Backbone bond lengths (Angstrom), bond angles and torsions (degrees), N, CA, C in turn:
res aa  C-N    CA-C-N  psi(-1)  N-CA   C-N-CA  omega(-1)  CA-C   N-CA-C  phi
1 M - - - 1.455 - - 1.553 108.13 -
2 S 1.237 114.49 139.43 1.437 122.68 -178.34 1.523 111.63 -80.67
3 D 1.339 116.41 142.56 1.438 124.27 172.48 1.521 112.79 -98.50
4 I 1.375 114.70 48.30 1.462 121.80 -169.59 1.506 113.03 -56.33
5 V 1.314 118.59 -42.06 1.426 119.86 -179.14 1.516 111.13 -63.94
6 K 1.308 114.85 -49.07 1.485 121.03 176.28 1.580 109.55 -56.06
7 D 1.315 117.12 -45.07 1.464 122.52 179.15 1.560 110.36 -60.55
8 I 1.316 114.64 -42.69 1.509 116.41 179.61 1.506 111.56 -64.31
9 V 1.317 117.60 -46.53 1.435 123.17 178.10 1.533 112.68 -56.99
10 E 1.342 114.95 -47.03 1.459 118.64 179.57 1.509 111.50 -68.52
11 A 1.362 120.03 -38.09 1.441 119.87 176.05 1.451 111.51 -66.59
12 F 1.347 119.69 -41.99 1.470 125.01 178.73 1.528 108.58 -55.24
13 E 1.328 115.06 -52.23 1.522 121.57 -176.05 1.509 107.82 -65.43
14 S 1.261 120.71 -38.66 1.477 121.90 177.50 1.500 109.85 -62.27
15 E 1.339 117.66 -44.33 1.530 119.40 -179.36 1.548 109.76 -61.50
16 V 1.371 116.48 -42.58 1.456 118.72 178.91 1.479 112.50 -61.22
17 A 1.334 117.53 -41.91 1.438 123.96 -179.49 1.511 110.83 -60.02
18 I 1.310 116.98 -36.59 1.475 122.87 -177.87 1.562 108.51 -77.62
19 I 1.321 114.48 -44.75 1.480 117.53 -179.14 1.506 113.81 -71.02
20 L 1.305 117.61 -37.29 1.469 123.32 -178.36 1.548 109.55 -118.05
21 P 1.355 120.46 75.22 1.445 121.56 -169.16 1.548 109.70 -70.35
22 T 1.276 122.55 -17.14 1.481 122.11 178.87 1.558 112.05 -84.28
23 Y 1.316 117.54 -8.94 1.450 123.31 176.39 1.552 112.03 -85.47
24 Q 1.367 112.59 146.27 1.465 117.01 174.50 1.497 108.62 -114.91
25 E 1.318 115.73 158.27 1.442 120.63 178.09 1.535 110.85 -70.90
26 L 1.351 117.10 138.37 1.396 121.90 176.45 1.600 112.18 -63.30
27 D 1.298 118.35 139.02 1.437 118.06 176.00 1.520 109.44 -76.34
28 F 1.338 116.60 -36.29 1.463 124.51 179.59 1.494 109.97 -120.94
29 K 1.307 116.59 112.26 1.464 122.59 -176.16 1.499 115.76 -94.41
30 Y 1.396 113.71 -32.65 1.469 119.99 -176.81 1.576 111.14 -82.20
31 D 1.324 115.22 -23.85 1.473 117.51 177.80 1.605 103.46 -139.40
32 V 1.298 115.54 87.21 1.520 119.86 -171.48 1.521 108.94 -68.10
33 T 1.269 122.30 -17.18 1.510 121.71 176.31 1.466 112.46 -68.39
34 K 1.347 121.66 -11.12 1.405 123.65 179.16 1.559 111.32 -85.93
35 N 1.357 117.31 -7.83 1.466 119.97 -179.18 1.499 114.13 -75.88
36 N 1.284 116.81 145.93 1.445 122.78 172.70 1.521 108.20 -93.07
37 Y 1.372 116.78 116.13 1.427 118.95 -173.45 1.539 108.22 -105.49
38 F 1.311 123.11 8.81 1.487 122.55 -177.66 1.460 114.20 -57.64
39 S 1.334 119.38 -40.82 1.480 120.63 -177.29 1.552 112.71 -84.07
40 N 1.303 117.40 -26.67 1.495 120.51 176.55 1.513 109.91 -168.81
41 A 1.327 114.86 116.89 1.438 118.79 177.36 1.527 114.86 -88.02
42 L 1.346 115.24 -2.87 1.409 117.43 178.59 1.499 107.73 -88.92
43 R 1.373 113.46 98.87 1.513 120.48 -173.93 1.533 110.94 -129.95
44 Y 1.318 114.16 163.99 1.432 121.59 174.36 1.483 111.32 -145.85
45 G 1.332 113.65 165.76 1.512 120.67 177.83 1.502 107.81 -166.08
46 V 1.287 115.78 157.27 1.511 121.34 175.55 1.472 108.13 -134.80
47 V 1.332 116.98 130.52 1.497 120.71 -179.38 1.546 107.10 -130.19
48 P 1.305 116.53 136.83 1.473 121.20 177.21 1.589 107.67 -77.98
49 S 1.297 114.05 150.62 1.457 121.12 179.05 1.504 111.39 -136.35
50 A 1.296 116.66 -147.26 1.503 121.62 -174.51 1.530 109.72 -68.76
51 G 1.343 111.01 155.49 1.510 117.17 177.16 1.555 104.96 -152.56
52 F 1.335 111.72 174.85 1.441 120.49 179.42 1.533 110.71 -148.58
53 N 1.290 116.91 158.28 1.428 123.48 175.58 1.511 113.31 -71.58
54 T 1.259 120.20 131.05 1.460 122.48 175.47 1.550 110.02 -105.50
55 P 1.333 120.32 114.50 1.433 118.77 -179.74 1.519 114.39 -62.01
56 T 1.343 112.93 132.91 1.504 116.69 174.31 1.474 107.79 -141.80
57 T 1.367 115.07 174.78 1.476 118.90 179.24 1.466 111.88 -100.30
58 T 1.304 116.76 3.26 1.493 117.71 -179.35 1.552 110.32 -85.13
59 K 1.348 116.01 166.85 1.395 121.65 176.36 1.477 110.94 -88.59
60 A 1.304 116.16 63.41 1.450 124.58 178.21 1.484 108.56 -158.06
61 V 1.395 110.75 154.55 1.492 116.67 177.39 1.554 103.03 -86.96
62 T 1.384 112.68 128.99 1.456 116.52 179.56 1.561 109.57 -113.67
63 I 1.282 113.97 121.25 1.531 119.41 -176.04 1.539 109.96 -114.43
64 T 1.271 117.88 138.44 1.439 123.07 162.91 1.446 109.64 -108.59
65 Q 1.346 115.41 119.18 1.527 120.91 -173.37 1.563 107.82 -130.98
66 T 1.335 111.38 146.82 1.486 121.89 176.35 1.520 105.15 -85.57
67 F 1.375 112.74 133.24 1.446 124.26 168.72 1.503 105.70 -123.78
68 T 1.309 119.96 125.30 1.444 125.72 -178.31 1.540 109.79 -97.04
69 L 1.255 115.90 121.22 1.492 123.33 172.01 1.568 107.96 -92.38
70 I 1.295 115.20 126.05 1.478 120.41 -179.47 1.566 105.08 -116.14
71 L 1.320 112.79 124.39 1.419 124.18 173.54 1.536 112.06 -117.42
72 T 1.320 116.56 139.31 1.467 118.51 179.80 1.530 109.55 -131.63
73 N 1.294 111.91 159.81 1.489 120.95 -177.13 1.560 108.79 -161.06
74 D 1.327 118.30 145.62 1.461 116.54 -175.97 1.557 109.67 -95.40
75 Y 1.304 115.91 170.02 1.392 124.36 176.03 1.536 110.64 -153.46
76 V 1.346 117.07 149.53 1.452 120.84 174.60 1.557 105.90 -134.61
77 N 1.314 114.17 99.80 1.470 118.62 179.17 1.525 112.28 -65.35
78 Q 1.304 121.51 142.24 1.386 125.19 178.26 1.511 113.36 -132.47
79 N 1.301 119.47 153.15 1.431 122.60 177.30 1.517 114.70 59.51
80 D 1.233 117.80 34.10 1.487 124.85 177.42 1.497 111.34 55.25
81 T 1.324 114.30 43.99 1.535 119.89 172.47 1.521 109.10 -131.94
82 D 1.305 114.40 162.83 1.430 116.51 177.58 1.556 111.01 -107.35
83 S 1.297 117.36 28.87 1.458 122.20 -178.72 1.478 115.16 -59.86
84 E 1.376 117.76 -40.46 1.445 122.23 -178.21 1.573 109.04 -69.47
85 Q 1.340 112.57 -36.15 1.470 117.92 179.80 1.497 108.41 -64.46
86 Q 1.263 114.62 -44.27 1.510 120.70 -178.58 1.528 109.35 -64.48
87 E 1.267 119.49 -42.97 1.480 122.28 -179.91 1.555 110.39 -65.59
88 S 1.337 115.14 -36.80 1.480 122.32 175.02 1.571 109.96 -55.22
89 I 1.298 114.32 -46.32 1.456 121.62 -175.54 1.551 110.16 -71.90
90 F 1.389 117.11 -41.04 1.373 119.49 173.34 1.547 115.49 -56.32
91 E 1.341 112.84 -39.17 1.445 122.20 177.98 1.539 108.62 -62.89
92 L 1.380 116.93 -44.26 1.442 119.75 -178.26 1.529 109.65 -63.36
93 Y 1.298 115.52 -45.51 1.519 117.27 178.22 1.471 111.52 -56.55
94 N 1.344 116.07 -43.93 1.514 118.23 -177.82 1.533 109.86 -64.89
95 R 1.330 118.74 -38.14 1.496 122.34 176.35 1.516 108.92 -66.38
96 L 1.279 120.61 -39.73 1.394 124.76 -179.42 1.613 110.81 -60.76
97 N 1.325 110.72 -44.20 1.522 118.11 177.09 1.529 109.58 -58.54
98 E 1.308 117.25 -41.20 1.445 122.01 -178.79 1.506 112.29 -61.43
99 V 1.347 113.39 -46.70 1.417 122.47 -178.77 1.558 110.95 -66.30
100 Y 1.398 113.77 -45.99 1.398 119.38 -179.74 1.475 116.49 -55.63
101 T 1.391 118.28 -47.55 1.374 123.32 -177.65 1.600 111.07 -62.86
102 V 1.246 118.50 -38.45 1.517 122.98 -179.84 1.499 109.50 -70.20
103 V 1.371 116.95 -51.48 1.377 123.72 -171.72 1.536 110.92 -63.43
104 V 1.359 116.87 -44.17 1.460 120.24 178.56 1.532 111.13 -66.60
105 A 1.294 116.92 -39.67 1.497 120.25 -179.22 1.494 113.31 -67.03
106 N 1.298 118.99 -36.75 1.509 118.09 -173.98 1.550 113.45 -109.65
107 R 1.331 117.50 1.81 1.466 123.55 179.85 1.549 111.61 50.39
108 L 1.350 115.92 42.68 1.421 122.54 175.41 1.472 113.25 64.48
109 G 1.369 117.86 17.88 1.480 121.37 -177.04 1.532 112.33 66.64
110 L 1.263 118.67 16.04 1.516 124.13 -178.92 1.536 110.54 -118.00
111 S 1.276 115.23 42.32 1.420 120.13 -172.13 1.581 115.15 -63.65
112 S 1.317 118.41 -13.38 1.426 121.41 173.35 1.540 114.24 -75.60
113 S 1.264 114.94 -20.32 1.523 118.29 -177.87 1.516 109.05 -126.05
114 V 1.333 120.20 -32.35 1.487 122.31 -179.34 1.478 106.44 -97.14
115 F 1.389 114.46 125.28 1.475 113.73 -179.72 1.533 114.25 -123.87
116 N 1.369 115.53 4.09 1.450 115.61 173.42 1.526 108.49 -161.07
117 V 1.323 115.74 134.98 1.467 122.86 176.42 1.471 108.72 -132.16
118 E 1.283 121.14 129.59 1.428 126.14 177.33 1.508 114.03 -149.37
119 V 1.267 119.70 158.53 1.539 121.41 175.17 1.443 103.95 -89.32
120 S 1.348 113.86 129.96 1.475 120.22 170.46 1.487 115.31 -96.90
121 S 1.369 116.53 -24.51 1.491 119.48 178.12 1.434 108.91 -167.26
122 I 1.371 115.23 146.74 1.411 123.89 169.60 1.573 106.55 -117.90
123 E 1.270 115.15 112.02 1.443 120.47 -175.19 1.579 112.52 -70.30
124 A 1.299 115.50 156.21 1.426 118.18 174.25 1.520 108.03 -60.96
125 P 1.385 118.95 144.60 1.437 119.34 179.77 1.468 113.73 -62.30
126 L 1.352 118.36 143.20 1.487 124.94 171.28 1.444 109.74 -103.41
127 F 1.347 118.51 155.83 1.382 122.90 179.40 1.550 111.19 -131.29
128 D 1.385 113.91 128.57 1.432 119.63 176.03 1.531 103.81 -95.46
129 D 1.332 119.39 93.95 1.470 120.88 -171.49 1.503 112.56 -67.16
130 E 1.362 118.31 -24.26 1.409 121.61 -179.50 1.595 109.56 -70.59
131 S 1.367 115.15 -45.91 1.413 116.27 179.57 1.563 113.14 -89.77
132 K 1.356 116.27 -6.57 1.507 120.77 -177.86 1.511 109.17 64.20
133 V 1.253 118.93 48.20 1.491 126.03 -177.36 1.478 109.56 -125.50
134 A 1.356 112.93 130.77 1.514 121.14 172.32 1.467 109.37 -93.03
135 I 1.349 117.97 143.29 1.455 121.06 -175.56 1.439 106.67 -132.78
136 L 1.335 116.08 128.58 1.445 125.75 178.28 1.540 111.78 -118.67
137 N 1.360 115.26 114.84 1.404 122.22 179.68 1.557 110.05 -105.03
138 T 1.390 115.01 129.52 1.449 119.41 -177.21 1.544 106.28 -128.44
139 D 1.288 116.28 127.63 1.445 120.82 178.22 1.560 110.28 -92.14
140 F 1.320 114.70 122.44 1.450 120.94 176.23 1.589 107.89 -104.71
141 L 1.270 116.38 130.98 1.473 120.18 170.32 1.511 108.79 -91.62
142 I 1.369 114.73 116.89 1.406 121.64 179.03 1.541 111.24 -111.54
143 Q 1.290 117.42 122.53 1.421 122.04 179.26 1.486 109.85 -100.41
144 Y 1.392 115.55 124.47 1.482 117.54 -178.78 1.454 109.67 -141.09
145 R 1.310 116.31 166.91 1.447 117.80 -179.80 1.586 109.64 -138.09
146 T 1.284 113.88 150.51 1.482 122.05 177.31 1.509 106.32 -130.75
147 P 1.334 116.40 138.63 1.485 117.62 -179.90 1.529 110.79 -70.22
148 F 1.312 116.53 156.65 1.429 121.87 178.84 1.497 110.81 -64.48
Protein backbone atom coordinates (compact mmCIF):
# COMPACT_ATOMS: atom_id res chain seq x y z
CA MET A 1 0.00 0.00 0.00
CA SER A 2 1.23 3.44 -0.88
CA ASP A 3 1.89 6.15 1.70
CA ILE A 4 0.92 8.82 -0.82
CA VAL A 5 -0.36 11.39 1.69
CA LYS A 6 2.82 11.10 3.76
CA ASP A 7 4.88 11.27 0.55
CA ILE A 8 3.07 14.44 -0.53
CA VAL A 9 3.57 16.14 2.84
CA GLU A 10 7.27 15.22 2.93
CA ALA A 11 7.82 16.34 -0.68
CA PHE A 12 5.95 19.60 -0.06
CA GLU A 13 8.01 20.35 3.06
CA SER A 14 11.20 19.46 1.22
CA GLU A 15 10.31 21.89 -1.59
CA VAL A 16 9.61 24.67 0.92
CA ALA A 17 12.93 24.03 2.69
CA ILE A 18 14.77 24.40 -0.62
CA ILE A 19 12.83 27.47 -1.81
CA LEU A 20 12.92 29.21 1.58
CA PRO A 21 16.27 28.18 3.13
CA THR A 22 16.01 30.68 6.04
CA TYR A 23 12.73 29.11 7.18
CA GLN A 24 12.57 26.28 9.71
CA GLU A 25 9.90 23.61 10.05
CA LEU A 26 7.25 24.29 12.68
CA ASP A 27 7.41 22.02 15.72
CA PHE A 28 3.63 22.26 16.16
CA LYS A 29 1.63 22.44 12.94
CA TYR A 30 -1.89 21.81 14.20
CA ASP A 31 -1.67 24.47 16.93
CA VAL A 32 0.93 26.99 15.78
CA THR A 33 0.55 29.05 18.97
CA LYS A 34 2.48 26.30 20.82
CA ASN A 35 5.66 27.04 18.84
CA ASN A 36 8.61 28.89 20.32
CA TYR A 37 9.55 31.61 17.85
CA PHE A 38 12.38 33.23 19.84
CA SER A 39 15.20 31.75 17.78
CA ASN A 40 13.49 32.08 14.39
CA ALA A 41 9.99 33.23 13.51
CA LEU A 42 10.40 32.29 9.84
CA ARG A 43 8.68 28.92 9.94
CA TYR A 44 6.63 26.62 7.73
CA GLY A 45 4.53 23.50 7.92
CA VAL A 46 2.25 21.38 5.75
CA VAL A 47 -0.79 19.50 7.03
CA PRO A 48 -3.21 17.27 5.12
CA SER A 49 -6.91 17.98 5.35
CA ALA A 50 -10.17 16.94 3.71
CA GLY A 51 -10.34 15.27 0.33
CA PHE A 52 -12.77 13.66 -2.05
CA ASN A 53 -12.84 11.01 -4.75
CA THR A 54 -12.53 12.34 -8.28
CA PRO A 55 -14.25 10.10 -10.87
CA THR A 56 -11.98 8.98 -13.70
CA THR A 57 -11.92 6.28 -16.34
CA THR A 58 -8.51 4.93 -15.33
CA LYS A 59 -7.86 1.88 -13.21
CA ALA A 60 -6.78 3.97 -10.25
CA VAL A 61 -8.32 5.76 -7.32
CA THR A 62 -8.07 9.49 -7.93
CA ILE A 63 -8.30 11.79 -4.91
CA THR A 64 -8.40 15.56 -4.70
CA GLN A 65 -7.20 16.54 -1.25
CA THR A 66 -6.47 19.78 0.56
CA PHE A 67 -3.00 20.33 1.97
CA THR A 68 -2.50 23.50 4.02
CA LEU A 69 0.79 25.35 3.82
CA ILE A 70 1.49 27.39 6.96
CA LEU A 71 4.03 30.23 6.82
CA THR A 72 4.95 32.44 9.80
CA ASN A 73 6.91 35.62 10.29
CA ASP A 74 7.42 37.95 13.24
CA TYR A 75 6.68 41.63 13.64
CA VAL A 76 7.27 44.33 16.24
CA ASN A 77 5.00 47.32 15.81
CA GLN A 78 6.42 50.65 16.89
CA ASN A 79 5.08 54.15 17.37
CA ASP A 80 1.46 53.03 17.64
CA THR A 81 1.25 51.83 14.03
CA ASP A 82 0.87 48.44 12.47
CA SER A 83 3.43 49.04 9.72
CA GLU A 84 5.73 46.19 10.82
CA GLN A 85 2.76 43.83 10.97
CA GLN A 86 1.82 44.86 7.45
CA GLU A 87 5.39 44.38 6.17
CA SER A 88 5.46 40.93 7.76
CA ILE A 89 2.32 39.95 5.86
CA PHE A 90 3.66 41.33 2.57
CA GLU A 91 6.78 39.23 3.11
CA LEU A 92 4.67 36.11 3.69
CA TYR A 93 2.65 36.73 0.52
CA ASN A 94 5.90 37.10 -1.46
CA ARG A 95 7.27 33.84 -0.03
CA LEU A 96 3.96 32.12 -0.79
CA ASN A 97 4.24 33.23 -4.41
CA GLU A 98 7.75 31.75 -4.63
CA VAL A 99 6.56 28.42 -3.25
CA TYR A 100 3.43 28.38 -5.40
CA THR A 101 5.22 28.87 -8.71
CA VAL A 102 7.67 26.02 -8.05
CA VAL A 103 5.21 23.56 -6.52
CA VAL A 104 2.66 23.97 -9.30
CA ALA A 105 5.30 23.70 -12.03
CA ASN A 106 6.98 20.51 -10.78
CA ARG A 107 4.03 18.84 -8.98
CA LEU A 108 6.19 18.29 -5.89
CA GLY A 109 8.53 16.07 -7.88
CA LEU A 110 5.90 13.32 -7.68
CA SER A 111 4.69 13.47 -11.27
CA SER A 112 3.99 9.73 -11.43
CA SER A 113 1.22 10.05 -8.82
CA VAL A 114 0.48 13.79 -8.46
CA PHE A 115 -1.01 15.25 -11.59
CA ASN A 116 -2.45 18.60 -10.50
CA VAL A 117 -1.58 21.20 -7.86
CA GLU A 118 -3.46 24.46 -7.42
CA VAL A 119 -4.27 26.98 -4.71
CA SER A 120 -7.89 26.80 -3.60
CA SER A 121 -7.76 29.57 -1.00
CA ILE A 122 -5.46 31.94 0.81
CA GLU A 123 -6.88 32.65 4.25
CA ALA A 124 -6.81 36.06 5.88
CA PRO A 125 -3.63 36.43 7.95
CA LEU A 126 -3.81 35.45 11.60
CA PHE A 127 -1.81 37.12 14.36
CA ASP A 128 -0.43 35.61 17.53
CA ASP A 129 -0.17 38.87 19.48
CA GLU A 130 1.61 37.23 22.40
CA SER A 131 4.46 35.95 20.23
CA LYS A 132 4.17 38.83 17.72
CA VAL A 133 3.94 36.36 14.85
CA ALA A 134 1.91 36.63 11.64
CA ILE A 135 0.52 33.37 10.26
CA LEU A 136 -0.55 32.77 6.67
CA ASN A 137 -2.47 29.59 5.82
CA THR A 138 -2.91 28.60 2.19
CA ASP A 139 -4.95 25.64 1.02
CA PHE A 140 -3.55 23.74 -1.95
CA LEU A 141 -5.74 21.25 -3.80
CA ILE A 142 -3.56 18.34 -4.84
CA GLN A 143 -4.96 15.72 -7.16
CA TYR A 144 -3.25 12.34 -7.00
CA ARG A 145 -3.93 8.77 -7.91
CA THR A 146 -3.10 5.37 -6.54
CA PRO A 147 -3.59 2.09 -8.40
CA PHE A 148 -6.21 -0.39 -7.23
